VOVOTI-21117 format. One line per field, with one value per residue (C-alpha): residue number from 0; residue in one letter; chain; x, y, z. Coordinates in steps of 0.5 Angstrom, whole numbers, plus 500, padded with zeros to 3 digits. Example, Ala and Ser with C-alpha at 12.3 -4.5 7.8 and 13.67 -1.06 7.14 Angstrom:
! residues 2
seq	(0  1)
type	(A  S)
mol	(A  A)
xx	(525  527)
yy	(491  498)
zz	(516  514)
This chain:
! residues 261
seq	(0  1  2  3  4  5  6  7  8  9  10  11  12  13  14  15  16  17  18  19  20  21  22  23  24  25  26  27  28  29  30  31  32  33  34  35  36  37  38  39  40  41  42  43  44  45  46  47  48  49  50  51  52  53  54  55  56  57  58  59  60  61  62  63  64  65  66  67  68  69  70  71  72  73  74  75  76  77  78  79  80  81  82  83  84  85  86  87  88  89  90  91  92  93  94  95  96  97  98  99  100  101  102  103  104  105  106  107  108  109  110  111  112  113  114  115  116  117  118  119  120  121  122  123  124  125  126  127  128  129  130  131  132  133  134  135  136  137  138  139  140  141  142  143  144  145  146  147  148  149  150  151  152  153  154  155  156  157  158  159  160  161  162  163  164  165  166  167  168  169  170  171  172  173  174  175  176  177  178  179  180  181  182  183  184  185  186  187  188  189  190  191  192  193  194  195  196  197  198  199  200  201  202  203  204  205  206  207  208  209  210  211  212  213  214  215  216  217  218  219  220  221  222  223  224  225  226  227  228  229  230  231  232  233  234  235  236  237  238  239  240  241  242  243  244  245  246  247  248  249  250  251  252  253  254  255  256  257  258  259  260)
type	(M  K  I  A  L  M  D  S  G  I  G  L  L  A  A  T  A  A  V  R  R  L  R  P  D  A  D  L  V  L  S  L  D  P  D  G  M  P  W  G  P  R  T  F  E  D  L  T  Q  R  A  V  D  V  A  D  A  A  A  A  H  R  P  D  A  L  I  I  G  C  N  T  A  T  V  H  A  L  P  T  L  R  A  R  L  E  P  A  I  P  V  I  G  T  V  P  A  I  K  P  A  A  A  G  G  G  P  F  A  I  W  A  T  P  A  T  T  G  S  P  Y  Q  R  N  L  I  K  D  F  A  D  G  V  S  V  T  E  V  P  C  F  G  L  A  E  A  V  E  H  A  D  E  T  A  I  E  A  A  V  A  A  A  A  A  L  T  P  E  D  V  T  T  V  V  L  G  C  T  H  Y  E  L  V  A  D  R  I  R  T  A  V  Q  R  P  G  F  P  P  L  V  L  H  G  S  A  G  A  V  A  A  Q  A  L  R  R  L  G  E  Q  P  A  P  G  A  A  P  N  G  T  L  T  V  L  L  S  G  R  E  G  P  L  P  A  P  A  L  A  Y  E  E  G  R  L  L  Q  A  I  S  P  A  R)
mol	(A  A  A  A  A  A  A  A  A  A  A  A  A  A  A  A  A  A  A  A  A  A  A  A  A  A  A  A  A  A  A  A  A  A  A  A  A  A  A  A  A  A  A  A  A  A  A  A  A  A  A  A  A  A  A  A  A  A  A  A  A  A  A  A  A  A  A  A  A  A  A  A  A  A  A  A  A  A  A  A  A  A  A  A  A  A  A  A  A  A  A  A  A  A  A  A  A  A  A  A  A  A  A  A  A  A  A  A  A  A  A  A  A  A  A  A  A  A  A  A  A  A  A  A  A  A  A  A  A  A  A  A  A  A  A  A  A  A  A  A  A  A  A  A  A  A  A  A  A  A  A  A  A  A  A  A  A  A  A  A  A  A  A  A  A  A  A  A  A  A  A  A  A  A  A  A  A  A  A  A  A  A  A  A  A  A  A  A  A  A  A  A  A  A  A  A  A  A  A  A  A  A  A  A  A  A  A  A  A  A  A  A  A  A  A  A  A  A  A  A  A  A  A  A  A  A  A  A  A  A  A  A  A  A  A  A  A  A  A  A  A  A  A  A  A  A  A  A  A  A  A  A  A  A  A  A  A  A  A  A  A)
xx	(703  698  700  696  696  693  691  686  683  685  692  695  692  699  703  697  698  706  705  700  705  711  707  700  699  699  693  692  688  686  685  682  678  673  669  676  679  682  688  692  688  688  692  698  694  688  691  696  689  686  692  692  685  686  692  689  683  688  692  686  686  693  698  705  707  703  705  703  701  701  706  703  701  708  711  706  705  710  714  707  705  712  712  705  705  713  716  710  708  713  711  713  713  712  718  718  724  728  735  734  732  738  742  740  744  739  735  728  722  718  710  707  701  701  702  708  711  716  715  721  720  721  726  731  730  732  738  740  740  740  745  748  742  737  730  724  718  711  705  699  693  687  690  690  683  681  685  681  674  676  674  677  676  679  685  686  686  690  696  696  697  702  706  706  710  715  721  722  729  727  728  725  719  718  711  711  704  701  695  699  702  695  695  703  702  698  703  708  705  704  711  715  718  719  726  728  730  724  722  723  718  720  714  715  710  715  720  715  713  720  722  716  718  725  722  719  725  721  723  719  715  711  709  706  699  694  690  691  685  683  679  677  676  672  674  674  668  669  666  668  673  671  668  673  678  676  677  685  688  691  684  681  687  685  678  680  685  682  675  674  670)
yy	(826  827  824  825  821  822  819  818  812  806  805  809  803  800  806  808  801  801  808  805  799  803  808  806  812  817  820  819  823  819  824  821  823  819  824  825  818  815  820  817  819  826  831  834  840  837  832  837  841  835  833  840  840  833  836  842  838  834  840  843  838  841  834  834  831  829  823  822  815  815  814  818  824  824  824  830  834  833  840  844  841  842  849  850  846  846  848  848  841  836  833  826  823  815  813  806  802  801  803  797  792  794  793  786  785  780  781  785  787  794  793  800  803  803  811  810  805  808  815  819  819  812  811  816  812  806  810  813  807  801  802  796  791  788  791  790  795  791  795  792  794  795  792  799  799  792  793  799  796  789  786  779  776  783  782  775  777  783  779  774  778  782  776  773  779  778  774  768  769  775  775  781  785  792  794  801  803  803  799  793  792  790  784  783  775  774  777  773  767  769  770  765  760  753  751  759  762  766  772  778  784  791  796  803  803  801  806  812  811  811  817  821  819  821  828  829  827  821  814  808  805  799  798  804  804  804  810  813  816  815  821  819  825  823  829  833  830  826  819  812  808  806  799  796  797  792  787  788  786  793  796  791  793  800  799  794  798  805  806  812  817)
zz	(190  184  177  171  165  158  151  146  149  154  151  158  162  162  164  169  172  172  176  181  182  184  188  191  195  189  186  179  174  167  162  155  149  147  143  139  138  135  134  129  123  124  122  125  127  129  133  137  139  141  146  148  150  154  157  159  163  166  168  171  177  179  178  180  173  166  162  155  155  147  142  137  141  144  136  135  141  146  144  144  151  154  152  155  162  164  168  173  171  168  162  160  153  151  146  143  147  141  145  150  144  140  146  146  139  136  130  133  130  132  132  131  128  120  121  125  121  116  119  120  127  128  122  126  133  129  126  132  137  132  127  125  128  124  125  122  122  122  121  126  122  126  133  137  135  137  143  145  144  147  141  142  135  132  137  135  127  128  132  127  121  125  127  120  118  123  121  124  127  131  138  141  139  141  143  139  141  148  147  145  152  154  150  151  152  146  142  145  144  136  135  139  135  137  139  139  146  150  146  149  149  150  152  155  161  166  164  163  170  173  169  172  179  177  174  181  185  188  190  188  194  192  200  201  203  197  198  192  189  181  177  170  165  159  154  160  164  170  169  170  167  160  160  155  160  165  160  161  168  168  168  173  178  178  179  185  188  187  184  180  184)
């Protein structure tokens, strides 16, 4: 089994690690776009074209499924990529975990990029899945970029700024950008209020990995032999994992278990 994941940068690491934990025998293809990142500020047409190029680079390796490991790319390019690649290659998007957060009933916050915060896409998800629940949309200025470059000072500043915008009664935070899952522990520490129950964080990586297996009719097999290979594509060129990836547990896991060829 071969599963490809795509993103402009290392935000796909969380979903990649989740796939690796569920199926250590799966071959992985990571398709990134260092020549075109970040995708967030791009126009709809430009972002979609970059996503198509990155997806095509992954598709050339004939994966059994393709995961879009990026919320922004899912918003803009999922219909185009599905029309282009399915049914030969199932395409799985990444959607903020608003539905399970709302099911908890308590007030929750959605941390997302400024471009996503307040967008019709996110507002529609809130309307569809969290009607009647107290929801605060928190724009996280510069956090994705800081995580992408493993800039510790910038990460701490961006997390602190977003935490200051998060109401004190929030019991749950939805991580609405895949990059944020790489610094989940720091987000938890910054938002947790003394005397309150442990903060619940909802990311998308585990659900996306599980959905990819379901689309393929496969079952999790975490005990399988860890012989899956790792291929990294950098704007279509094979190369190593970007150095900042190794600043995170997920990147070190991939490097240790299956170094890029």
